[in-house]
C-alpha positions in Angstrom: 0.0 0.0 0.0 1.4 3.4 -0.9 1.4 6.4 1.4 -1.5 8.0 -0.6 -3.5 4.8 -0.4 -3.0 4.7 3.3 -4.1 8.3 3.7 -7.3 7.5 1.8 -7.9 4.8 4.4 -7.3 6.9 7.6 -11.0 7.1 8.4 -11.6 3.4 7.8 -8.6 2.5 9.9 -9.8 4.8 12.7 -13.3 3.3 12.6 -11.8 -0.2 12.5 -13.5 -0.9 9.2 -10.5 -2.4 7.3 -10.3 -6.1 6.6 -7.5 -8.0 8.2 -5.5 -7.9 5.0 -6.1 -4.2 4.5 -5.2 -3.5 8.1 -1.9 -5.4 7.7 -1.0 -3.4 4.6 -2.0 -0.2 6.3 0.1 -0.9 9.3 3.0 -1.9 7.1 2.8 1.4 5.3 2.8 3.3 8.6 5.8 1.2 9.8 7.7 2.0 6.6 7.1 5.8 6.8 7.5 7.6 10.1 6.1 10.8 8.6 3.0 8.9 7.5 2.6 7.4 10.9 2.9 10.9 12.4 0.1 12.1 10.1 -2.1 9.3 11.1 -1.4 9.9 14.8 -2.3 13.6 14.3 -5.5 12.5 12.5 -6.4 10.2 15.4 -5.7 12.8 18.0 -7.9 15.3 16.1 -10.8 12.9 15.9 -10.4 11.8 19.5 -10.5 15.4 20.6 -13.6 16.1 18.5 -15.3 13.1 20.1 -14.4 14.2 23.5 -15.8 17.7 22.9 -19.0 16.1 21.5 -19.4 14.0 24.6 -18.5 10.6 23.3 -19.9 8.7 20.4 -21.1 10.4 17.2 -24.9 10.8 17.1 -26.6 8.5 14.6 -27.9 11.3 12.4 -29.2 8.8 9.8 -32.1 7.7 12.1 -32.9 11.3 13.0 -33.0 12.3 9.4 -35.2 9.3 8.5 -37.6 10.1 11.3 -37.9 13.8 10.2 -38.4 12.8 6.6 -41.1 10.3 7.6 -42.8 13.0 9.7 -42.7 15.6 6.9 -43.9 13.2 4.3 -46.8 12.2 6.5 -48.1 15.7 7.0 
């Protein structure tokens, strides 16, 4: 996996959505490039800080939007 490919997968890696094979390739890319690892660590810290400010887990906006849409369509 190239550095650019790894960057494209930062969100998936953070959310633990990579397959075992993808995760191994992602980790190998980070191990091979200290600057890339630092970028990912900064990315993680930013998201961790955002989640802490928001009070924890991200709200599930999909359900909220679906309920609002159903309400509006029903009126």
